[in-house]
C-alpha positions as CSV (number, residue, x, y, z in Angstrom):
1,M,-2.1,6.3,-152.9
2,A,-1.7,7.8,-156.5
3,R,-3.2,5.5,-159.1
4,S,0.1,3.6,-159.2
5,N,0.4,0.3,-160.9
6,E,-0.6,-3.2,-158.8
7,A,3.2,-3.8,-158.1
8,M,3.5,-0.9,-156.0
9,R,0.2,-1.5,-153.9
10,I,1.5,-4.7,-153.2
11,L,4.7,-3.6,-152.1
12,D,3.0,-0.9,-149.9
13,Q,0.8,-3.5,-148.1
14,T,3.7,-5.9,-147.6
15,L,7.4,-4.8,-147.3
16,L,6.6,-0.7,-146.6
17,A,3.9,-2.1,-143.9
18,Y,6.6,-3.7,-141.8
19,A,9.0,-0.8,-142.5
20,A,6.3,1.6,-141.2
21,R,5.9,-0.6,-137.9
22,G,9.8,-0.2,-137.3
23,L,9.7,3.7,-137.9
24,A,6.8,3.9,-135.6
25,L,9.1,2.7,-132.6
26,F,11.4,5.8,-133.0
27,N,8.1,8.3,-132.8
28,K,8.3,10.9,-130.0
29,R,4.6,11.9,-130.3
30,R,4.9,15.7,-130.6
31,G,2.3,18.1,-130.7
32,L,1.0,20.5,-133.4
33,P,3.8,23.2,-133.7
34,E,2.7,26.6,-132.5
35,A,4.0,28.7,-135.5
36,P,5.4,26.1,-138.4
37,K,7.0,28.3,-141.2
38,R,6.6,25.5,-143.7
39,I,3.7,23.0,-144.1
40,G,3.4,20.1,-146.4
41,I,0.1,18.7,-146.9
42,I,0.0,15.1,-149.1
43,Q,-2.9,14.4,-151.4
44,P,-1.6,12.3,-154.7
45,S,-5.2,10.6,-154.9
46,A,-7.8,11.1,-157.5
47,I,-9.5,14.2,-158.4
48,G,-12.6,13.2,-156.3
49,D,-10.4,12.9,-153.1
50,M,-8.7,16.0,-153.7
51,L,-12.2,17.8,-153.8
52,L,-13.2,15.8,-150.7
53,S,-10.4,17.2,-148.9
54,S,-10.5,20.6,-150.0
55,G,-12.1,21.7,-146.5
56,V,-9.1,20.2,-144.6
57,I,-6.7,22.1,-146.5
58,S,-8.6,25.2,-146.0
59,A,-8.7,24.4,-142.2
60,V,-4.9,24.2,-142.4
61,R,-4.5,27.4,-143.9
62,Q,-7.2,29.0,-141.7
63,R,-5.0,27.7,-138.4
64,Y,-1.6,28.7,-139.9
65,P,-2.4,32.1,-142.1
66,E,1.2,33.0,-141.6
67,A,2.8,29.8,-143.0
68,R,4.1,28.7,-146.3
69,V,1.7,25.6,-147.3
70,L,2.9,23.3,-150.0
71,L,0.5,20.9,-151.5
72,F,2.4,17.5,-153.0
73,H,-0.1,16.3,-155.3
74,G,-0.3,13.7,-158.0
75,S,-0.5,14.4,-162.1
76,N,-4.0,13.0,-162.2
77,N,-5.5,15.6,-159.8
78,A,-3.7,18.6,-160.5
79,P,-6.7,20.1,-162.1
80,A,-8.4,20.0,-158.5
81,A,-5.6,21.3,-156.9
82,R,-5.9,24.6,-158.7
83,M,-9.6,24.9,-157.6
84,L,-8.8,24.9,-154.0
85,E,-10.2,28.0,-152.1
86,A,-7.1,28.0,-150.0
87,S,-3.9,29.7,-151.0
88,V,-1.5,26.9,-151.2
89,E,1.6,26.2,-153.7
90,P,0.8,22.9,-155.6
91,V,3.8,20.9,-156.2
92,L,3.8,17.9,-158.6
93,C,5.2,14.9,-156.9
94,N,5.5,11.2,-158.2
95,F,4.5,9.3,-155.3
96,S,5.0,6.1,-157.5
97,R,8.8,6.7,-157.1
98,P,9.4,6.7,-153.2
99,D,12.9,7.8,-153.5
100,K,12.2,10.9,-155.6
101,A,9.4,11.9,-153.4
102,W,11.2,11.5,-150.2
103,R,13.9,13.8,-151.7
104,Q,11.2,16.6,-152.8
105,L,9.5,16.6,-149.3
106,S,12.8,16.5,-147.5
107,A,14.3,19.5,-149.7
108,A,11.1,21.4,-148.7
109,R,12.4,21.5,-145.2
110,L,9.0,21.2,-143.5
111,D,7.8,21.8,-139.9
112,L,4.6,20.0,-140.3
113,V,3.3,17.3,-142.8
114,V,-0.8,16.4,-143.0
115,D,-1.3,13.3,-144.9
116,L,-4.6,13.0,-146.3
117,T,-4.8,9.6,-147.7
118,P,-6.5,7.2,-145.6
119,W,-4.5,3.8,-146.2
120,P,-1.2,3.8,-147.9
121,N,2.1,3.3,-145.6
122,L,4.2,4.9,-147.9
123,T,2.6,8.3,-147.6
124,A,2.4,7.8,-143.8
125,M,6.3,7.0,-143.8
126,L,6.9,10.2,-146.2
127,A,5.3,12.2,-143.6
128,R,6.9,10.6,-140.4
129,V,10.6,11.2,-141.8
130,S,9.9,14.8,-143.4
131,A,8.9,17.1,-140.7
132,S,9.1,17.0,-136.9
133,C,5.3,16.7,-136.5
134,A,3.3,14.3,-138.7
135,V,-0.5,14.2,-138.9
136,G,-2.6,11.4,-140.6
137,F,-5.2,8.9,-140.7
138,A,-5.3,5.7,-138.7
139,P,-7.9,3.2,-140.3
140,N,-5.8,0.8,-137.8
141,P,-3.7,1.2,-134.9
142,A,-0.4,0.0,-136.9
143,R,-0.7,3.2,-139.2
144,G,-1.7,5.5,-136.3
145,R,1.3,4.9,-134.4
146,V,3.6,6.2,-137.5
147,F,2.0,9.9,-136.7
148,D,2.4,12.2,-134.0
149,I,-1.4,13.0,-134.2
150,A,-3.5,10.3,-135.4
151,V,-7.0,10.8,-136.6
152,D,-9.6,7.9,-136.8
153,H,-10.6,6.9,-139.9
154,S,-13.6,4.5,-140.4
155,G,-15.3,2.8,-143.4
156,R,-18.3,2.6,-141.7
157,R,-19.0,6.3,-142.1
158,H,-19.1,8.9,-144.9
159,E,-15.6,10.2,-145.8
160,L,-16.5,13.5,-145.4
161,D,-17.3,12.7,-141.7
162,N,-13.7,11.3,-141.7
163,L,-12.3,14.4,-143.0
164,A,-14.2,16.4,-140.5
165,S,-12.3,14.8,-137.8
166,M,-9.2,15.9,-139.6
167,A,-10.4,19.3,-139.8
168,R,-11.1,19.6,-136.0
169,I,-7.6,18.8,-135.4
170,F,-7.0,22.3,-136.5
171,D,-9.4,24.2,-134.5
172,V,-12.2,24.1,-137.3
173,H,-15.7,23.2,-136.1
174,G,-19.0,23.0,-137.1
175,E,-20.5,21.4,-140.3
176,Y,-17.6,20.1,-142.7
177,A,-17.8,21.4,-146.4
178,M,-15.6,21.3,-149.3
179,R,-14.0,24.5,-150.1
180,L,-13.6,25.3,-153.7
181,R,-13.4,27.9,-156.6
182,T,-15.4,27.7,-159.6
183,D,-15.4,29.7,-162.8
184,H,-18.3,30.8,-165.0
185,C,-19.2,28.2,-167.6
186,V,-19.3,30.2,-170.8
187,V,-20.6,27.0,-172.8
188,A,-23.6,26.8,-170.3
189,D,-24.7,30.3,-171.1
190,S,-25.9,28.9,-174.6
191,L,-27.7,25.7,-173.4
192,P,-31.2,25.1,-172.3
193,L,-30.7,24.6,-168.7
194,D,-34.1,24.0,-167.6
195,R,-34.2,21.0,-169.5
196,L,-30.7,19.8,-169.4
197,V,-29.9,16.4,-167.6
198,V,-26.0,16.2,-167.4
199,C,-25.0,12.6,-167.6
200,H,-21.6,11.7,-166.4
201,I,-21.0,7.9,-167.6
202,A,-17.2,7.5,-167.3
203,A,-14.9,7.2,-164.1
204,G,-11.2,7.0,-163.9
205,G,-8.5,4.8,-162.6
206,R,-8.3,1.2,-162.3
207,R,-11.7,0.6,-160.8
208,A,-13.4,2.3,-163.7
209,G,-15.1,-0.8,-165.3
210,E,-16.6,-1.8,-162.0
211,K,-18.1,1.6,-161.2
212,A,-19.5,2.1,-164.6
213,W,-23.1,1.7,-165.3
214,P,-24.0,-0.4,-168.2
215,K,-24.4,1.4,-171.5
216,E,-27.7,-0.4,-172.2
217,H,-29.0,0.8,-169.2
218,W,-27.8,4.7,-170.1
219,I,-29.5,4.3,-173.5
220,S,-32.9,3.1,-171.8
221,L,-32.8,5.9,-169.3
222,C,-32.1,8.8,-172.0
223,R,-34.8,7.5,-174.3
224,Q,-37.1,8.1,-171.6
225,L,-35.7,11.6,-170.5
226,V,-35.6,12.6,-174.2
227,R,-39.6,11.6,-174.6
228,L,-40.3,13.5,-171.4
229,G,-38.9,16.5,-172.8
230,Y,-35.3,16.7,-171.2
231,M,-32.2,17.0,-173.1
232,P,-29.5,14.6,-171.8
233,G,-26.0,16.0,-171.8
234,F,-22.9,14.2,-171.4
235,T,-19.8,15.2,-169.8
236,G,-16.3,13.9,-169.6
237,S,-12.9,14.3,-170.6
238,A,-12.2,14.4,-174.4
239,A,-10.8,10.9,-174.2
240,D,-14.5,9.8,-173.1
241,G,-15.8,11.4,-176.3
242,L,-15.6,8.3,-178.2
243,L,-17.6,6.0,-175.3
244,V,-20.2,8.9,-175.3
245,E,-20.5,8.8,-179.2
246,Q,-20.7,5.2,-179.3
247,L,-23.6,5.5,-177.0
248,R,-25.4,8.3,-178.8
249,A,-25.3,6.3,-181.9
250,E,-27.1,3.4,-180.5
251,L,-29.8,6.0,-179.4
252,G,-30.9,6.2,-183.1
253,D,-32.8,9.3,-183.6
254,D,-33.0,10.0,-180.0
255,A,-29.5,11.0,-180.3
256,N,-30.6,14.4,-181.7
257,A,-32.0,15.5,-178.9
258,T,-28.8,14.9,-176.7
259,L,-25.4,16.3,-176.9
260,S,-21.9,15.8,-175.8
261,L,-19.9,18.1,-173.9
262,C,-16.6,15.8,-173.6
263,G,-13.6,17.7,-173.6
264,K,-15.2,21.2,-174.1
265,I,-15.6,22.4,-170.2
266,P,-12.6,22.5,-168.0
267,L,-13.0,21.2,-164.4
268,A,-13.0,25.0,-163.0
269,E,-16.0,25.6,-165.1
270,M,-17.6,22.3,-164.5
271,G,-19.1,23.1,-161.1
272,D,-20.9,26.1,-162.6
273,L,-22.5,24.1,-165.3
274,L,-23.7,21.2,-162.8
275,R,-25.2,24.1,-160.2
276,R,-27.1,25.4,-163.2
277,A,-28.3,22.2,-164.8
278,R,-31.8,20.8,-164.2
279,L,-30.0,17.7,-162.6
280,V,-27.1,15.6,-162.5
281,V,-27.0,11.8,-163.0
282,S,-23.5,10.4,-162.2
283,I,-21.6,7.2,-161.3
284,D,-19.4,7.4,-158.3
285,T,-16.6,9.8,-159.7
286,S,-14.9,13.2,-159.3
287,V,-18.3,15.0,-161.3
288,L,-20.2,13.4,-158.4
289,H,-18.5,15.1,-155.6
290,L,-18.1,18.3,-157.3
291,A,-21.8,18.3,-157.9
292,S,-22.4,17.8,-154.1
293,A,-19.8,20.7,-153.5
294,V,-21.6,23.2,-155.4
295,G,-25.3,22.1,-154.2
296,A,-26.5,20.9,-157.6
297,R,-29.5,18.5,-157.9
298,I,-27.8,15.1,-158.3
299,I,-28.5,11.4,-158.1
300,G,-25.6,9.4,-157.7
301,L,-25.1,5.8,-159.0
302,H,-23.5,3.5,-156.6
303,G,-22.6,-0.2,-156.7
304,P,-19.0,-1.3,-155.6
305,T,-19.3,1.7,-153.4
306,R,-22.1,2.5,-151.0
307,S,-23.7,6.0,-151.1
308,F,-23.7,6.2,-147.0
309,R,-19.7,6.0,-147.6
310,W,-18.8,7.9,-150.9
311,G,-22.4,9.3,-152.2
312,P,-23.4,12.8,-152.8
313,V,-24.4,15.0,-150.1
314,G,-26.6,17.7,-149.6
315,P,-30.4,18.9,-149.5
316,Q,-30.7,18.2,-153.3
317,A,-28.8,14.9,-153.3
318,I,-29.8,11.3,-153.6
319,G,-27.5,8.3,-153.6
320,L,-28.9,5.0,-155.2
321,D,-27.3,1.7,-154.3
322,S,-27.4,-1.4,-156.4
323,P,-29.6,-4.1,-154.6
324,H,-27.1,-6.7,-155.4
325,T,-25.8,-8.6,-152.8
326,A,-22.3,-8.0,-153.2
327,A,-22.9,-4.1,-153.6
328,G,-20.3,-2.2,-151.5
329,Y,-17.4,-4.2,-151.6
330,I,-15.2,-1.3,-152.1
331,V,-14.5,0.6,-148.8
332,Y,-10.8,2.0,-149.3
333,G,-10.3,1.1,-153.1
334,T,-8.3,-2.0,-152.9
335,E,-11.0,-4.4,-152.4
336,T,-12.4,-6.9,-155.2
337,H,-15.4,-9.4,-155.6
338,P,-15.8,-11.9,-157.9
339,E,-19.2,-10.9,-159.1
340,A,-17.9,-7.2,-159.6
341,P,-19.2,-7.1,-163.3
342,E,-22.8,-7.9,-162.1
343,V,-23.3,-5.1,-159.3
344,M,-23.9,-2.2,-161.2
345,R,-25.9,-4.0,-163.6
346,A,-28.5,-4.9,-160.9
347,L,-29.6,-1.1,-160.2
348,K,-31.9,-0.9,-163.3
349,P,-33.1,2.3,-165.2
350,E,-36.5,2.0,-164.3
351,T,-35.5,2.6,-160.5
352,V,-33.2,5.6,-161.6
353,L,-36.0,7.3,-164.0
354,D,-38.5,6.7,-161.0
355,T,-36.1,8.6,-158.5
356,I,-35.5,11.4,-161.1
357,L,-39.3,11.9,-161.4
358,N,-40.1,12.0,-157.8
359,S,-36.9,14.3,-157.1
360,M,-37.6,16.9,-160.0
361,P,-39.8,20.3,-159.3
362,S,-43.4,19.8,-160.5
363,T,-43.1,22.0,-163.2
364,A,-42.5,20.3,-166.7
365,P,-39.5,21.3,-169.1
366,A,-40.0,24.0,-171.5
367,S,-41.1,23.0,-174.9
368,Q,-38.5,21.0,-176.9
369,T,-36.7,23.0,-179.4
370,A,-34.0,22.4,-181.9
371,I,-30.8,21.7,-180.4
372,A,-28.4,20.8,-183.0
373,Q,-26.5,23.8,-182.4
374,Y,-25.4,22.2,-179.2
375,A,-24.3,18.8,-180.3
């Protein structure tokens, strides 16, 4: 579901769960329409979820090239909606207000709805009542019965594999891939890309604190990278800038060999920067998935989530998992663990540095030059 409040999540898992079971009793199990005129796609989740599901959105467009496709998204993932390769009409929808969301979808007079969220009962119900045919994920039999066509969703495989199963419903086979458009990054043109190690330290949403790698670990890693001739460059939103500046302040003189790009690069240009940089090191968040989509050399840092489930993919992608016994407790996004604060701490900077050195091309970075102009 969209990043809503805790009360809404509790409502979804209790009252709406019973309501969804009742609604499923009236399901007539229709097949895909031959020539729908208006299709709705529900994807209100995080930016990363929109990026991952972009391949399914392209599959729907490919199957129905003449249809009008409306993408019902949330305010938090609007920037990613504008990066989709497929031609769709973005529709901002507040799924934290079920009554308003229902009125929006109903007013669209849809022939087919595709729900790309894996677990919320709310979106499943909205899909069911908004069109004559509804397609969605079935992490359990109860949710699957709400849809006309239910696609198996497993927490024991990568999310891209779940999405590939959805794409096959629309006759798109072969290797699944994210389908995105990226713009040229003007800022990157003036950076020493052969030495740039992009570091993304901040996640969004209510699980951000659990996914974060400790600041002291970042400091230790960045000191070693600077000594090896690399330039750590921190990405993030403008709001992340304060956290990054606090980290750089603790680096002392080494901060002069780093830079902050927070708030300076639009999401549509970020993919170009990630593709051209020497390396990307990121926690589990949207930048990690974007780096995978553009084929960047990336190392993902995982603790609450496991890399086999949410990690980077591709020939230049490596997922590092915390060795903590509680690691991987988040599968769908709602799970908690009493030892959560210690999970990411158990992934040591020495492990990350060794992985970086083993994954880099054998050539050393160019001689370090003054970079005050980039700071």
